[in-house]
DSSP file (Angstrom, degrees, kcal/mol; ACC not computed):
  #  RESIDUE AA STRUCTURE BP1 BP2  ACC     N-H-->O    O-->H-N    N-H-->O    O-->H-N    TCO  KAPPA ALPHA  PHI   PSI    X-CA   Y-CA   Z-CA
    1    1 A X              0   0    0      0, 0.0     3,-0.0     0, 0.0     2,-0.0   0.000 360.0 360.0 360.0 128.6    1.3   43.8  -16.9
    2    2 A X        -     0   0    0      1,-0.1     2,-0.3     3,-0.0     3,-0.0  -0.331 360.0-104.2 -70.5 152.2   -0.3   44.6  -13.6
    3    3 A X        -     0   0    0      1,-0.1     2,-0.2     2,-0.0    -1,-0.1  -0.556  37.3-114.3 -75.4 131.2    2.0   46.3  -11.0
    4    4 A X        -     0   0    0     -2,-0.3     3,-0.4     1,-0.2    -1,-0.1  -0.383  20.5-152.4 -68.4 134.1    3.0   43.9   -8.3
    5    5 A X  S    S+     0   0    0      1,-0.3     2,-0.4    -2,-0.2    -1,-0.2   0.866  85.8  33.4 -78.7 -29.9    1.5   44.9   -5.0
    6    6 A X  S >  S-     0   0    0     54,-0.0     3,-2.1    51,-0.0     4,-0.3  -0.752  85.7-144.5-132.5  81.6    4.1   43.4   -2.6
    7    7 A X  T 3  S-     0   0    0     -2,-0.4    -2,-0.0    -3,-0.4     0, 0.0  -0.172  79.5  -9.8 -42.5 128.1    7.6   43.6   -4.3
    8    8 A X  T >> S+     0   0    0      1,-0.1     4,-1.9     3,-0.1     3,-0.7   0.569  86.2 143.6  61.3  12.3    9.7   40.5   -3.5
    9    9 A X  H <>  +     0   0    0     -3,-2.1     4,-2.9     1,-0.2     5,-0.2   0.899  68.2  56.9 -52.1 -38.8    7.2   39.4   -0.8
   10   10 A X  H 3> S+     0   0    0     -4,-0.3     4,-2.0     1,-0.2    -1,-0.2   0.900 107.2  47.1 -62.3 -39.3    7.9   35.7   -1.7
   11   11 A X  H <> S+     0   0    0     -3,-0.7     4,-2.1     2,-0.2    -1,-0.2   0.876 110.1  51.8 -70.7 -32.3   11.6   36.1   -1.1
   12   12 A X  H  X S+     0   0    0     -4,-1.9     4,-2.5     2,-0.2     5,-0.2   0.939 111.0  50.3 -65.1 -48.1   11.0   37.9    2.3
   13   13 A X  H  X S+     0   0    0     -4,-2.9     4,-2.8     1,-0.2    -2,-0.2   0.885 109.3  49.7 -54.0 -41.6    8.7   35.0    3.3
   14   14 A X  H  X S+     0   0    0     -4,-2.0     4,-2.0    -5,-0.2     5,-0.2   0.907 110.0  51.2 -71.0 -37.8   11.3   32.4    2.3
   15   15 A X  H  X S+     0   0    0     -4,-2.1     4,-3.0     1,-0.2    -1,-0.2   0.940 112.9  45.6 -59.5 -43.8   14.0   34.3    4.4
   16   16 A X  H  X S+     0   0    0     -4,-2.5     4,-2.6     1,-0.2     5,-0.3   0.908 111.8  51.2 -72.3 -35.8   11.8   34.3    7.4
   17   17 A X  H  X S+     0   0    0     -4,-2.8     4,-1.5    -5,-0.2    -1,-0.2   0.868 113.2  45.6 -63.9 -33.2   10.8   30.7    7.0
   18   18 A X  H  X>S+     0   0    0     -4,-2.0     4,-2.3     2,-0.2     5,-0.7   0.884 114.5  47.3 -74.2 -42.8   14.4   29.7    6.8
   19   19 A X  H  X5S+     0   0    0     -4,-3.0     4,-1.8    -5,-0.2    54,-0.3   0.961 118.7  40.0 -65.0 -45.8   15.5   31.9    9.8
   20   20 A X  H  <5S+     0   0    0     -4,-2.6     4,-0.3    -5,-0.2    14,-0.3   0.843 122.9  40.8 -77.3 -30.0   12.6   30.7   12.1
   21   21 A X  H  <5S+     0   0    0     -4,-1.5    -1,-0.2    -5,-0.3    -2,-0.2   0.844 132.1  20.1 -82.3 -33.5   12.8   27.0   11.0
   22   22 A X  H  <5S+     0   0    0     -4,-2.3    -3,-0.2    -5,-0.2    -2,-0.2   0.633 130.3  36.9-114.5 -23.4   16.6   26.6   10.8
   23   23 A X  S  <<S+     0   0    0     -4,-1.8    50,-2.0    -5,-0.7    51,-0.3   0.121  72.9 144.2-127.1  19.0   18.2   29.4   12.9
   24   24 A X  B     -A   72   0A   0     -4,-0.3    48,-0.3    48,-0.2     3,-0.1  -0.415  43.4-148.1 -68.5 133.5   15.7   29.7   15.8
   25   25 A X  S    S+     0   0    0     46,-3.4     2,-0.4     1,-0.2    -1,-0.1   0.808  85.4  30.0 -71.8 -27.8   17.6   30.5   19.2
   26   26 A X        +     0   0    0     45,-0.5    -1,-0.2     1,-0.1    -2,-0.0  -0.992  54.2 178.1-140.6 122.2   14.9   28.4   21.4
   27   27 A X    >   +     0   0    0     -2,-0.4     3,-0.8    -3,-0.1    -1,-0.1   0.351  47.2 114.8-104.7   8.0   13.0   25.4   20.2
   28   28 A X  T 3  S+     0   0    0      1,-0.2     3,-0.1     2,-0.0    -2,-0.1  -0.400  78.0  17.5 -77.7 163.0   11.1   24.7   23.4
   29   29 A X  T 3  S+     0   0    0      1,-0.2     2,-1.5     2,-0.1     3,-0.5   0.806  77.1 158.6  44.8  39.6    7.4   25.1   23.5
   30   30 A X    <   +     0   0    0     -3,-0.8    -1,-0.2     1,-0.2     3,-0.1  -0.333  14.9 136.6 -83.9  56.5    7.2   25.0   19.7
   31   31 A X  S    S+     0   0    0     -2,-1.5     2,-0.5     1,-0.2    -1,-0.2   0.910  77.5  36.6 -62.9 -45.2    3.5   23.9   19.5
   32   32 A X  S    S-     0   0    0     -3,-0.5    -1,-0.2    93,-0.1     5,-0.1  -0.948 104.0-106.5-111.0 125.4    3.1   26.5   16.7
   33   33 A X    >>  -     0   0    0     -2,-0.5     3,-1.5     1,-0.1     4,-0.5  -0.223  26.1-126.4 -41.0 131.0    6.0   27.0   14.2
   34   34 A X  H >> S+     0   0    0      1,-0.3     3,-1.4   -14,-0.3     4,-0.7   0.897 106.8  64.1 -44.5 -46.7    7.7   30.3   14.9
   35   35 A X  H 3> S+     0   0    0      1,-0.3     4,-1.9     2,-0.2    -1,-0.3   0.747  86.2  70.1 -58.1 -27.1    7.3   31.2   11.3
   36   36 A X  H <> S+     0   0    0     -3,-1.5     4,-2.8     1,-0.2    -1,-0.3   0.866  93.0  58.7 -57.8 -41.3    3.5   31.3   11.5
   37   37 A X  H <X S+     0   0    0     -3,-1.4     4,-2.5    -4,-0.5    -1,-0.2   0.928 108.2  39.3 -56.2 -54.4    3.5   34.4   13.7
   38   38 A X  H  X S+     0   0    0     -4,-0.7     4,-3.3     1,-0.2     5,-0.3   0.949 118.5  52.3 -72.9 -40.4    5.4   37.0   11.4
   39   39 A X  H  X S+     0   0    0     -4,-1.9     4,-2.6     1,-0.2     5,-0.3   0.945 109.0  46.5 -58.0 -45.5    3.5   35.5    8.4
   40   40 A X  H  X S+     0   0    0     -4,-2.8     4,-2.4    -5,-0.2     5,-0.2   0.976 113.9  49.1 -58.9 -52.6    0.2   35.9    9.9
   41   41 A X  H  X S+     0   0    0     -4,-2.5     4,-2.2     1,-0.2     5,-0.3   0.961 114.6  46.8 -56.2 -49.1    1.0   39.5   11.0
   42   42 A X  H  X S+     0   0    0     -4,-3.3     4,-2.1     1,-0.2    -1,-0.2   0.882 113.9  43.6 -60.8 -38.0    2.3   40.3    7.5
   43   43 A X  H  X S+     0   0    0     -4,-2.6     4,-1.2    -5,-0.3    -1,-0.2   0.820 110.7  56.4 -82.0 -21.7   -0.5   38.9    5.5
   44   44 A X  H  < S+     0   0    0     -4,-2.4     3,-0.3    -5,-0.3    -2,-0.2   0.924 112.3  40.7 -71.3 -42.7   -3.1   40.4    7.8
   45   45 A X  H >< S+     0   0    0     -4,-2.2     3,-2.0    -5,-0.2    -2,-0.2   0.902 108.7  61.5 -71.6 -34.2   -1.8   44.0    7.3
   46   46 A X  H 3< S+     0   0    0     -4,-2.1    -1,-0.2     1,-0.3    -2,-0.2   0.810 104.1  51.4 -54.5 -33.5   -1.3   43.2    3.7
   47   47 A X  T 3< S+     0   0    0     -4,-1.2     2,-1.0    -3,-0.3    -1,-0.3   0.118  80.0 114.6 -91.9  17.9   -5.2   42.6    3.5
   48   48 A X    X   -     0   0    0     -3,-2.0     3,-1.3     1,-0.2     8,-0.1  -0.756  42.3-175.2 -97.4 103.1   -6.1   45.8    5.2
   49   49 A X  T 3  S+     0   0    0     -2,-1.0    -1,-0.2     1,-0.3     4,-0.1   0.715  76.7  63.8 -72.1 -18.7   -8.0   47.9    2.7
   50   50 A X  T 3  S+     0   0    0      2,-0.1    -1,-0.3   103,-0.0     2,-0.2   0.632  92.9  77.5 -81.1 -11.8   -8.3   51.0    4.9
   51   51 A X  S <  S-     0   0    0     -3,-1.3   101,-0.0    -6,-0.2     5,-0.0  -0.688  92.4 -97.4 -99.6 155.4   -4.4   51.6    5.0
   52   52 A X     >  -     0   0    0     -2,-0.2     4,-2.1     1,-0.1     5,-0.2  -0.255  30.6-113.6 -61.3 152.2   -2.4   53.0    2.2
   53   53 A X  H  > S+     0   0    0      1,-0.2     4,-2.3     2,-0.2     5,-0.2   0.897 116.4  50.1 -47.7 -47.4   -0.6   50.7   -0.2
   54   54 A X  H  > S+     0   0    0      1,-0.2     4,-2.6     2,-0.2     5,-0.3   0.955 110.0  48.1 -66.6 -49.8    2.8   52.0    1.0
   55   55 A X  H  > S+     0   0    0      1,-0.2     4,-3.0     2,-0.2    -1,-0.2   0.851 111.8  49.7 -61.3 -37.6    2.0   51.5    4.6
   56   56 A X  H  X S+     0   0    0     -4,-2.1     4,-2.4     2,-0.2    -1,-0.2   0.916 113.4  47.8 -69.3 -37.7    0.6   47.9    4.0
   57   57 A X  H  X S+     0   0    0     -4,-2.3     4,-2.1     2,-0.2     5,-0.2   0.959 117.3  41.7 -69.3 -50.2    3.9   47.0    2.0
   58   58 A X  H  X S+     0   0    0     -4,-2.6     4,-3.3     1,-0.2     5,-0.2   0.932 116.3  48.2 -60.4 -45.4    6.2   48.5    4.7
   59   59 A X  H  X S+     0   0    0     -4,-3.0     4,-2.4    -5,-0.3    -1,-0.2   0.876 111.0  50.9 -70.3 -31.2    4.1   47.0    7.5
   60   60 A X  H  X S+     0   0    0     -4,-2.4     4,-2.0    -5,-0.2    -1,-0.2   0.931 115.8  41.2 -66.7 -40.5    4.1   43.5    5.8
   61   61 A X  H  X S+     0   0    0     -4,-2.1     4,-1.7     2,-0.2    -2,-0.2   0.946 117.5  48.1 -77.3 -42.8    7.9   43.5    5.3
   62   62 A X  H >X S+     0   0    0     -4,-3.3     4,-1.4    -5,-0.2     3,-0.5   0.973 113.0  49.3 -51.7 -56.2    8.5   45.0    8.9
   63   63 A X  H 3< S+     0   0    0     -4,-2.4     4,-0.4     1,-0.3     3,-0.3   0.848 107.8  54.4 -59.6 -42.0    6.1   42.4   10.4
   64   64 A X  H 3< S+     0   0    0     -4,-2.0     3,-0.3     1,-0.2    -1,-0.3   0.904 119.3  31.7 -58.1 -39.9    7.8   39.6    8.6
   65   65 A X  H XX S+     0   0    0     -4,-1.7     3,-2.1    -3,-0.5     4,-0.5   0.530  89.1 101.9 -91.9 -11.8   11.3   40.5   10.0
   66   66 A X  T 3< S+     0   0    0     -4,-1.4     4,-0.3     1,-0.3     3,-0.2   0.785  90.2  35.0 -63.0 -28.1   10.2   42.0   13.4
   67   67 A X  T 3> S+     0   0    0     -4,-0.4     4,-3.1    -3,-0.3     5,-0.4   0.405  91.5  94.8-105.8   8.1   11.2   38.8   15.5
   68   68 A X  H <> S+     0   0    0     -3,-2.1     4,-1.3     1,-0.2     6,-0.3   0.896  90.2  42.0 -71.7 -36.8   14.4   37.7   13.4
   69   69 A X  H  < S+     0   0    0     -4,-0.5    -1,-0.2    -3,-0.2    -2,-0.1   0.835 120.9  41.3 -79.1 -23.4   16.8   39.5   15.7
   70   70 A X  H  4 S+     0   0    0     -4,-0.3    -2,-0.2     1,-0.1    -1,-0.1   0.923 127.6  29.1 -79.3 -47.7   15.1   38.5   18.9
   71   71 A X  H  < S+     0   0    0     -4,-3.1   -46,-3.4   -46,-0.1   -45,-0.5   0.613 117.4  42.5 -93.1 -18.0   14.3   34.8   17.9
   72   72 A X  B  <  -A   24   0A   0     -4,-1.3   -48,-0.2    -5,-0.4   -52,-0.1  -0.801  66.0-128.8-131.4 174.3   17.0   33.8   15.5
   73   73 A X  S    S+     0   0    0    -50,-2.0   -49,-0.1   -54,-0.3    -4,-0.1   0.320  75.6 114.7 -97.4   7.5   20.6   33.9   14.7
   74   74 A X        -     0   0    0     -6,-0.3     2,-0.4   -51,-0.3    -2,-0.1  -0.239  64.5-128.1 -68.8 163.2   19.8   35.2   11.2
   75   75 A X        -     0   0    0      0, 0.0     2,-0.1     0, 0.0    -2,-0.1  -0.967  22.8-107.2-114.9 135.9   20.9   38.7   10.2
   76   76 A X        -     0   0    0     -2,-0.4     2,-0.0     1,-0.1     9,-0.0  -0.379  47.3-107.0 -53.9 125.4   18.5   41.3    8.8
   77   77 A X    >   -     0   0    0      1,-0.2     3,-1.3    -2,-0.1    -1,-0.1  -0.364  13.9-139.1 -63.6 140.0   19.4   41.7    5.1
   78   78 A X  T 3  S+     0   0    0      1,-0.3    -1,-0.2    -3,-0.1     7,-0.1   0.676  96.0  75.1 -63.5 -22.7   21.1   44.8    4.1
   79   79 A X  T 3  S+     0   0    0      2,-0.0     2,-0.3     3,-0.0    -1,-0.3   0.570  72.3 101.6 -76.5  -8.0   19.0   45.0    1.0
   80   80 A X  S <  S-     0   0    0     -3,-1.3     5,-0.1     1,-0.1    -4,-0.0  -0.599  88.9 -95.7 -71.9 132.9   16.0   46.2    3.0
   81   81 A X     >  -     0   0    0     -2,-0.3     4,-2.4     1,-0.1     5,-0.2  -0.102  31.9-117.0 -47.6 151.1   15.4   50.0    2.8
   82   82 A X  H  > S+     0   0    0      1,-0.2     4,-2.4     2,-0.2     5,-0.2   0.843 114.7  55.9 -60.6 -35.1   16.8   51.9    5.7
   83   83 A X  H  > S+     0   0    0      2,-0.2     4,-2.6     1,-0.2    -1,-0.2   0.876 108.1  48.8 -71.4 -32.4   13.3   53.0    6.9
   84   84 A X  H  > S+     0   0    0      2,-0.2     4,-2.3     1,-0.2     5,-0.2   0.976 110.8  49.7 -64.2 -52.0   12.2   49.3    7.1
   85   85 A X  H  X S+     0   0    0     -4,-2.4     4,-1.6     1,-0.2    -2,-0.2   0.851 110.7  49.1 -54.0 -39.0   15.2   48.4    9.0
   86   86 A X  H  X S+     0   0    0     -4,-2.4     4,-2.8     2,-0.2    -1,-0.2   0.932 110.6  52.7 -61.9 -49.4   14.7   51.3   11.5
   87   87 A X  H  X S+     0   0    0     -4,-2.6     4,-1.2     1,-0.2    -2,-0.2   0.904 105.7  50.8 -58.1 -38.3   11.1   50.2   11.8
   88   88 A X  H  < S+     0   0    0     -4,-2.3     4,-0.5     2,-0.2     3,-0.3   0.884 110.6  52.3 -67.1 -35.6   12.1   46.6   12.6
   89   89 A X  H >< S+     0   0    0     -4,-1.6     3,-1.7     1,-0.2    -2,-0.2   0.946 106.6  53.7 -59.7 -48.2   14.5   48.2   15.3
   90   90 A X  H 3< S+     0   0    0     -4,-2.8    -1,-0.2     1,-0.3    -2,-0.2   0.749 103.1  56.3 -61.0 -24.4   11.7   50.1   16.7
   91   91 A X  T 3< S+     0   0    0     -4,-1.2     2,-0.5    -3,-0.3    -1,-0.3   0.629  91.4  89.4 -78.4 -17.3    9.6   47.0   17.1
   92   92 A X    <   +     0   0    0     -3,-1.7     2,-0.5    -4,-0.5     3,-0.1  -0.785  46.6 177.0 -99.3 117.7   12.3   45.3   19.3
   93   93 A X    >   -     0   0    0     -2,-0.5     3,-1.6     1,-0.1     7,-0.2  -0.906   5.8-176.0-117.7  97.1   12.3   45.7   23.0
   94   94 A X  T 3  S+     0   0    0     -2,-0.5    -1,-0.1     1,-0.3     3,-0.1   0.703  83.5  64.2 -74.3 -17.6   15.1   43.6   24.5
   95   95 A X  T 3  S-     0   0    0      1,-0.3     4,-0.4    -3,-0.1     3,-0.4   0.439 106.4-135.1 -80.4   5.4   13.9   44.6   28.1
   96   96 A X    <>  -     0   0    0     -3,-1.6     4,-2.4     1,-0.2    -1,-0.3  -0.394  51.9 -22.5  77.3-156.5   10.6   42.7   27.4
   97   97 A X  H  > S+     0   0    0      1,-0.2     4,-3.4     2,-0.2     5,-0.3   0.876 132.0  56.0 -66.1 -43.5    7.1   43.8   28.0
   98   98 A X  H  > S+     0   0    0     -3,-0.4     4,-1.2     2,-0.2    -1,-0.2   0.915 112.6  43.4 -55.7 -42.4    7.9   46.4   30.9
   99   99 A X  H  > S+     0   0    0     -4,-0.4     4,-3.4    -3,-0.2     3,-0.4   0.950 115.1  50.1 -67.7 -47.7   10.3   48.2   28.5
  100  100 A X  H  X S+     0   0    0     -4,-2.4     4,-2.3     1,-0.2    -2,-0.2   0.897 106.4  53.9 -56.4 -45.4    7.8   48.0   25.7
  101  101 A X  H  < S+     0   0    0     -4,-3.4     4,-0.3     1,-0.2    -1,-0.2   0.848 117.4  38.3 -55.7 -34.7    4.8   49.3   27.8
  102  102 A X  H >< S+     0   0    0     -4,-1.2     3,-0.6    -3,-0.4    -2,-0.2   0.927 124.5  34.8 -83.6 -50.7    6.8   52.4   28.7
  103  103 A X  H >< S+     0   0    0     -4,-3.4     3,-2.2     1,-0.2     4,-0.4   0.701  93.6  83.8 -85.7 -21.4    8.7   53.1   25.4
  104  104 A X  G >< S+     0   0    0     -4,-2.3     3,-1.4    -5,-0.4    -1,-0.2   0.849  88.0  58.2 -50.0 -36.8    6.0   52.0   22.8
  105  105 A X  G <  S+     0   0    0     -3,-0.6    -1,-0.3    -4,-0.3    -2,-0.1   0.540  97.1  61.3 -86.3   0.9    4.3   55.5   23.1
  106  106 A X  G <  S+     0   0    0     -3,-2.2    -1,-0.3    -4,-0.1    -2,-0.2   0.495  92.6  87.9 -84.9  -6.9    7.5   57.3   22.1
  107  107 A X  S <  S-     0   0    0     -3,-1.4     5,-0.0    -4,-0.4   -16,-0.0  -0.454  92.4 -83.9 -91.3 160.9    7.4   55.5   18.7
  108  108 A X     >  -     0   0    0     -2,-0.1     4,-1.3     1,-0.1     3,-0.2  -0.172  42.2-109.6 -54.0 156.7    5.7   56.6   15.6
  109  109 A X  H  > S+     0   0    0      1,-0.2     4,-1.9     2,-0.2     5,-0.1   0.853 118.3  59.2 -64.7 -35.2    2.0   55.7   15.2
  110  110 A X  H  > S+     0   0    0      1,-0.2     4,-2.8     2,-0.2    -1,-0.2   0.897 101.0  53.0 -53.9 -42.5    3.0   53.2   12.6
  111  111 A X  H  > S+     0   0    0      1,-0.2     4,-2.8     2,-0.2    -1,-0.2   0.907 110.6  46.6 -67.7 -37.6    5.2   51.3   14.9
  112  112 A X  H  X S+     0   0    0     -4,-1.3     4,-1.6     2,-0.2    -1,-0.2   0.805 110.8  53.7 -72.1 -26.9    2.3   51.0   17.4
  113  113 A X  H  X S+     0   0    0     -4,-1.9     4,-1.3     2,-0.2     3,-0.4   0.970 110.5  45.6 -68.8 -56.4    0.0   50.0   14.5
  114  114 A X  H  X S+     0   0    0     -4,-2.8     4,-1.7     1,-0.2     3,-0.2   0.910 110.3  57.2 -52.1 -47.3    2.6   47.1   13.6
  115  115 A X  H  X S+     0   0    0     -4,-2.8     4,-3.3     1,-0.2    -1,-0.2   0.862  99.9  57.5 -53.4 -39.4    2.7   46.3   17.4
  116  116 A X  H  X S+     0   0    0     -4,-1.6     4,-2.7    -3,-0.4     5,-0.3   0.954 105.6  49.3 -62.1 -47.3   -1.0   45.7   17.5
  117  117 A X  H  X S+     0   0    0     -4,-1.3     4,-2.3    -3,-0.2    -1,-0.2   0.912 111.0  50.7 -55.1 -45.3   -0.7   43.1   14.9
  118  118 A X  H  X S+     0   0    0     -4,-1.7     4,-2.2     1,-0.2    -2,-0.2   0.937 112.0  45.6 -57.3 -54.6    2.0   41.5   16.8
  119  119 A X  H  X S+     0   0    0     -4,-3.3     4,-1.9     1,-0.2    -2,-0.2   0.881 111.2  52.4 -67.0 -39.2    0.1   41.4   20.0
  120  120 A X  H  X S+     0   0    0     -4,-2.7     4,-1.1    -5,-0.2    -1,-0.2   0.892 109.8  49.8 -61.5 -42.3   -3.1   40.1   18.4
  121  121 A X  H  X S+     0   0    0     -4,-2.3     4,-0.6    -5,-0.3     3,-0.5   0.934 109.7  49.5 -59.6 -45.9   -1.3   37.3   16.9
  122  122 A X  H >< S+     0   0    0     -4,-2.2     3,-1.0     1,-0.2    -2,-0.2   0.871 108.7  53.2 -59.8 -38.3    0.3   36.4   20.0
  123  123 A X  H >< S+     0   0    0     -4,-1.9     3,-0.7     1,-0.2    -1,-0.2   0.674 100.3  62.1 -72.8 -15.6   -3.0   36.4   21.9
  124  124 A X  H 3< S+     0   0    0     -4,-1.1    -1,-0.2    -3,-0.5    -2,-0.2   0.696 116.6  30.4 -75.5 -21.8   -4.4   34.1   19.3
  125  125 A X  T X< S+     0   0    0     -3,-1.0     3,-0.5    -4,-0.6    -1,-0.2  -0.308  82.1 136.7-132.5  48.3   -1.8   31.5   20.4
  126  126 A X  G X   +     0   0    0     -3,-0.7     3,-2.2     1,-0.2    -3,-0.1   0.244  25.3 112.9 -89.1  15.1   -1.5   32.5   24.0
  127  127 A X  G 3  S+     0   0    0      1,-0.3    -1,-0.2    -3,-0.1    -4,-0.0   0.807  74.7  60.7 -53.5 -27.3   -1.5   29.1   25.7
  128  128 A X  G <  S+     0   0    0     -3,-0.5    -1,-0.3   -99,-0.1     2,-0.2   0.591  87.5  96.7 -77.1 -17.4    2.2   29.7   26.8
  129  129 A X  S <  S-     0   0    0     -3,-2.2     2,-0.1     1,-0.1    -3,-0.0  -0.587  73.6-130.2 -83.9 140.4    1.1   32.8   28.9
  130  130 A X     >  -     0   0    0     -2,-0.2     4,-3.0     1,-0.1     5,-0.2  -0.384  31.4-106.2 -74.3 161.8    0.5   32.5   32.6
  131  131 A X  H  > S+     0   0    0      2,-0.2     4,-1.7     1,-0.2     5,-0.1   0.929 120.5  48.5 -61.4 -41.6   -2.8   34.1   33.8
  132  132 A X  H  > S+     0   0    0      2,-0.2     4,-2.6     1,-0.2     3,-0.3   0.972 115.3  43.4 -56.6 -54.7   -1.1   37.1   35.3
  133  133 A X  H  > S+     0   0    0      1,-0.2     4,-3.4     2,-0.2    -2,-0.2   0.931 111.1  54.2 -57.3 -47.2    1.0   37.8   32.2
  134  134 A X  H  X S+     0   0    0     -4,-3.0     4,-2.8     1,-0.2    -1,-0.2   0.858 107.9  51.1 -55.3 -42.8   -1.8   37.2   29.9
  135  135 A X  H  X S+     0   0    0     -4,-1.7     4,-2.3    -3,-0.3    -1,-0.2   0.924 111.8  46.4 -58.4 -51.2   -3.8   39.9   31.9
  136  136 A X  H  X S+     0   0    0     -4,-2.6     4,-2.5     2,-0.2    -2,-0.2   0.915 113.5  50.2 -57.7 -41.2   -1.0   42.4   31.6
  137  137 A X  H  X S+     0   0    0     -4,-3.4     4,-2.5    -5,-0.2    -2,-0.2   0.925 109.8  48.9 -57.4 -47.3   -0.7   41.6   27.9
  138  138 A X  H  X S+     0   0    0     -4,-2.8     4,-2.1     2,-0.2    -1,-0.2   0.902 111.0  51.3 -62.3 -42.6   -4.4   42.0   27.3
  139  139 A X  H  X S+     0   0    0     -4,-2.3     4,-1.9     1,-0.2    -1,-0.2   0.917 111.9  47.0 -62.3 -43.6   -4.4   45.4   29.1
  140  140 A X  H  X S+     0   0    0     -4,-2.5     4,-1.8     1,-0.2    -1,-0.2   0.892 110.8  50.9 -62.1 -41.3   -1.5   46.6   27.1
  141  141 A X  H  X S+     0   0    0     -4,-2.5     4,-2.6     2,-0.2    -1,-0.2   0.783 105.4  55.7 -64.1 -30.4   -3.0   45.5   24.0
  142  142 A X  H  X S+     0   0    0     -4,-2.1     4,-2.2     2,-0.2     5,-0.2   0.897 107.2  52.3 -71.6 -38.5   -6.3   47.3   24.8
  143  143 A X  H  X S+     0   0    0     -4,-1.9     4,-1.7     2,-0.2    -2,-0.2   0.901 109.3  47.8 -62.1 -42.0   -4.2   50.5   25.2
  144  144 A X  H  X S+     0   0    0     -4,-1.8     4,-2.6     2,-0.2     5,-0.2   0.926 108.9  55.2 -65.9 -45.0   -2.6   50.0   21.9
  145  145 A X  H  X S+     0   0    0     -4,-2.6     4,-2.0     1,-0.2    -2,-0.2   0.900 107.0  50.0 -54.3 -44.9   -6.1   49.3   20.4
  146  146 A X  H  X S+     0   0    0     -4,-2.2     4,-1.8     2,-0.2    -1,-0.2   0.893 114.1  45.4 -58.8 -45.3   -7.5   52.7   21.7
  147  147 A X  H  X S+     0   0    0     -4,-1.7     4,-2.5    -5,-0.2    -2,-0.2   0.927 110.3  51.2 -70.3 -43.5   -4.6   54.5   20.3
  148  148 A X  H  X S+     0   0    0     -4,-2.6     4,-2.8     2,-0.2     5,-0.5   0.862 110.0  51.3 -64.8 -37.1   -4.7   52.8   16.9
  149  149 A X  H  X S+     0   0    0     -4,-2.0     4,-2.3    -5,-0.2    -1,-0.2   0.926 111.5  48.3 -62.1 -44.6   -8.5   53.6   16.5
  150  150 A X  H  < S+     0   0    0     -4,-1.8    -2,-0.2     1,-0.2    -1,-0.2   0.878 121.2  36.6 -66.6 -38.3   -7.7   57.2   17.4
  151  151 A X  H  < S+     0   0    0     -4,-2.5    -2,-0.2    -5,-0.1    -1,-0.2   0.855 137.0  12.8 -77.0 -39.1   -4.8   57.3   14.8
  152  152 A X  H  < S-     0   0    0     -4,-2.8    -3,-0.2     1,-0.3    -2,-0.2   0.492  93.0-133.9-119.4 -14.4   -6.2   55.1   12.0
  153  153 A X     <  -     0   0    0     -4,-2.3     2,-0.4    -5,-0.5    -1,-0.3  -0.423  61.5 -13.7  77.2-162.4   -9.9   54.6   12.6
  154  154 A X  S    S+     0   0    0     -2,-0.1     2,-0.3     4,-0.1     3,-0.0  -0.628  72.6 170.7 -80.4 130.2  -11.7   51.2   12.4
  155  155 A X     >  -     0   0    0     -2,-0.4     4,-2.0     1,-0.1     5,-0.1  -0.793  50.3-105.5-132.4 168.6   -9.5   48.6   10.7
  156  156 A X  H  > S+     0   0    0     -2,-0.3     4,-2.1     1,-0.2     5,-0.2   0.872 122.4  54.1 -68.0 -35.0   -9.9   44.9   10.3
  157  157 A X  H  > S+     0   0    0      2,-0.2     4,-2.5     1,-0.2    -1,-0.2   0.858 107.8  50.4 -69.1 -34.0   -7.1   44.4   13.0
  158  158 A X  H  > S+     0   0    0      2,-0.2     4,-3.1     1,-0.2     5,-0.2   0.914 109.9  49.7 -66.9 -42.5   -9.1   46.6   15.5
  159  159 A X  H  X S+     0   0    0     -4,-2.0     4,-2.1     1,-0.2    -2,-0.2   0.950 113.4  46.5 -65.3 -40.4  -12.3   44.6   14.9
  160  160 A X  H  X S+     0   0    0     -4,-2.1     4,-1.2     2,-0.2    -1,-0.2   0.956 112.7  50.8 -63.9 -45.5  -10.3   41.3   15.5
  161  161 A X  H >X S+     0   0    0     -4,-2.5     4,-3.0     1,-0.2     3,-1.3   0.943 107.1  53.8 -62.8 -47.0   -8.7   42.9   18.7
  162  162 A X  H 3X S+     0   0    0     -4,-3.1     4,-1.5     1,-0.3    -1,-0.2   0.868 107.1  50.9 -45.6 -45.1  -12.1   43.9   20.0
  163  163 A X  H 3< S+     0   0    0     -4,-2.1    -1,-0.3    -5,-0.2    -2,-0.2   0.800 117.4  40.1 -63.0 -26.2  -13.2   40.3   19.6
  164  164 A X  H << S+     0   0    0     -3,-1.3    -2,-0.2    -4,-1.2    -1,-0.2   0.879 124.6  30.3 -99.8 -44.0  -10.2   39.0   21.5
  165  165 A X  H  <        0   0    0     -4,-3.0    -3,-0.2     1,-0.2    -2,-0.1   0.618 360.0 360.0 -98.3 -10.1   -9.8   41.6   24.3
  166  166 A X     <        0   0    0     -4,-1.5    -1,-0.2    -5,-0.4    -3,-0.1   0.385 360.0 360.0 -78.6 360.0  -13.2   42.9   25.2
C-alpha cells in the first residue's frame, strides 16, 4: 500500500469547511465562500514539488487552519501537533496589516513562505480592497516574494506571485 502523502487531510478540510461555513464571525462581503481561501492555499503548497514533503504537509495543514482563530468561533483542534499549532499562531496578526508588515520579518522563513500563499490567494480575490490598501498589500507581498526567492528559490507560488504583483 502506498504511503499517504497528506495524513488526515480530508478531515482537516472538513473541519475548515464546517468552521468557515457554519461558524464564521462575519458574513458580509461573502462573494467567495470563506473556505475557498484556506483550501486554495493548502492545495497550492501541497502541489509544490520543490519543497520537502514535510514542509508541504506542515504548510498545507497550517494554511488550512490559519484563519480559523481570526475569522470563526471554532477552536483549533488539540490533536494538531504543537509545531503546527505554533505556526498557526505565528500566522495571526490581530493588529492587522501594519503589525504584520513589521513583525513578519522576525518569524521563521517557513512562516513567511506560508504568508506568501495567503497573500497571493487574497490578491486573486481582491475586489474588496480599496485602491490604497491594495497598493500597500502588493508592496508588502513584493517584499515577501523577494525574501522567499532568497530563502527557497523559484517555486510555483513565486511564479504566480510575479504574474500578479509585477
